[in-house]
C-alpha positions in Angstrom: -109.2 -147.8 -43.1 -106.8 -147.8 -40.1 -103.1 -147.7 -40.9 -101.4 -150.8 -39.4 -98.6 -151.9 -41.8 -95.9 -149.4 -42.7 -93.1 -149.7 -45.2 -90.1 -147.4 -44.5 -87.8 -146.7 -47.4 -84.5 -145.2 -46.5 -80.9 -146.0 -47.4 -79.7 -145.1 -43.9 -79.6 -148.1 -41.5 -79.7 -145.6 -38.6 -82.9 -143.9 -39.9 -84.5 -147.3 -40.5 -83.7 -148.4 -37.0 -85.0 -145.1 -35.5 -88.2 -145.1 -37.6 -88.9 -148.8 -37.0 -88.5 -148.4 -33.2 -90.7 -145.3 -33.2 -93.5 -146.9 -35.3 -93.4 -150.2 -33.4 -93.7 -148.4 -30.1 -96.9 -146.8 -31.5 -98.4 -150.2 -32.5 -97.5 -150.4 -36.2 -96.1 -153.4 -38.0 -93.0 -152.2 -39.9 -91.1 -153.5 -43.0 -88.1 -151.7 -44.4 -86.4 -151.3 -47.7 -83.0 -149.6 -48.5 -83.6 -148.7 -52.1 -86.1 -148.7 -54.9 -85.5 -152.3 -55.9 -85.9 -153.4 -52.3 -89.1 -151.3 -52.0 -90.8 -153.0 -55.0 -89.8 -156.4 -53.6 -91.4 -155.5 -50.3 -94.5 -154.2 -52.0 -94.9 -157.4 -54.0 -94.6 -159.5 -50.8 -97.2 -157.5 -48.8 -99.0 -154.4 -49.6 -98.6 -151.8 -46.8 -101.1 -149.3 -45.6 -98.6 -146.5 -45.7 -95.1 -145.8 -47.1 -92.6 -143.5 -45.4 -90.2 -142.4 -48.2 -86.7 -140.9 -48.0 -85.7 -138.7 -50.9 -81.9 -138.9 -51.1 -81.0 -142.5 -52.0 -78.6 -144.1 -54.4 -80.1 -145.2 -57.7 -83.7 -144.2 -58.0 -84.4 -141.3 -55.6 -87.5 -141.0 -53.4 -89.2 -138.6 -55.8 -88.8 -141.0 -58.7 -89.9 -144.0 -56.6 -92.9 -142.1 -55.3 -94.0 -141.3 -58.8 -93.5 -144.9 -59.9 -95.5 -146.3 -57.0 -98.4 -143.8 -57.2 -98.7 -144.4 -61.0 -98.9 -148.2 -60.5 -102.6 -149.3 -60.3 -101.7 -152.0 -57.8 -100.3 -149.4 -55.3 -101.8 -146.1 -56.3 -104.1 -146.2 -53.2 -101.2 -146.6 -50.7 -100.5 -143.1 -49.2 -96.8 -142.0 -49.2 -95.3 -139.5 -46.7 -92.0 -138.1 -47.8 -89.7 -138.2 -44.9 -86.5 -136.3 -45.7 -83.8 -133.9 -44.7 -84.6 -131.8 -47.8 -86.4 -129.0 -46.1 -86.9 -126.4 -48.9 -90.5 -125.5 -49.9 -89.7 -126.4 -53.5 -88.8 -130.0 -52.4 -92.1 -130.3 -50.5 -94.1 -129.1 -53.5 -92.1 -131.4 -55.9 -92.8 -134.3 -53.5 -96.5 -133.6 -53.5 -96.5 -133.3 -57.3 -95.0 -136.8 -57.5 -98.0 -138.2 -55.6 -97.0 -137.9 -51.9 -99.8 -137.3 -49.5 -97.7 -135.4 -47.0 -94.1 -134.3 -46.3 -92.1 -134.3 -43.1 -88.5 -133.2 -42.5 -85.8 -134.9 -40.5 -85.1 -135.1 -37.8 -88.6 -136.5 -37.4 -90.7 -135.2 -34.6 -92.7 -138.2 -33.3 -95.8 -136.2 -32.4 -95.9 -134.6 -35.9 -95.4 -137.9 -37.7 -98.1 -139.6 -35.6 -100.5 -136.7 -36.3 -99.8 -137.0 -40.0 -100.4 -140.8 -40.0 -103.6 -140.4 -38.0 -104.8 -137.8 -40.5 -104.4 -140.3 -43.3 -106.0 -143.2 -41.4 
């Protein structure tokens, strides 16, 4: 299944704008959410083909949200790529244990992100 619709979850408006622009220039339809509540609202409106998830957010963090989404039968098949400034190996391992399919650190390298998305699609 080709990935076309991407949900970007990040509390930074700057990151949301950067990621939206990058993804749209590469042909993806993008929706955004600034927190967990927003993310679940977007999921209910339209199921994406991929979720790019920040970790550090107010309220429920990206690790908790990833775990909640991947354990929900409605969304368990939607791959999640953690997209965060947390660059320790322990963070990457923890993200993968929560159900993420991949992990990329900020600042995001466009070629690396596109390769990771292509590998999932």
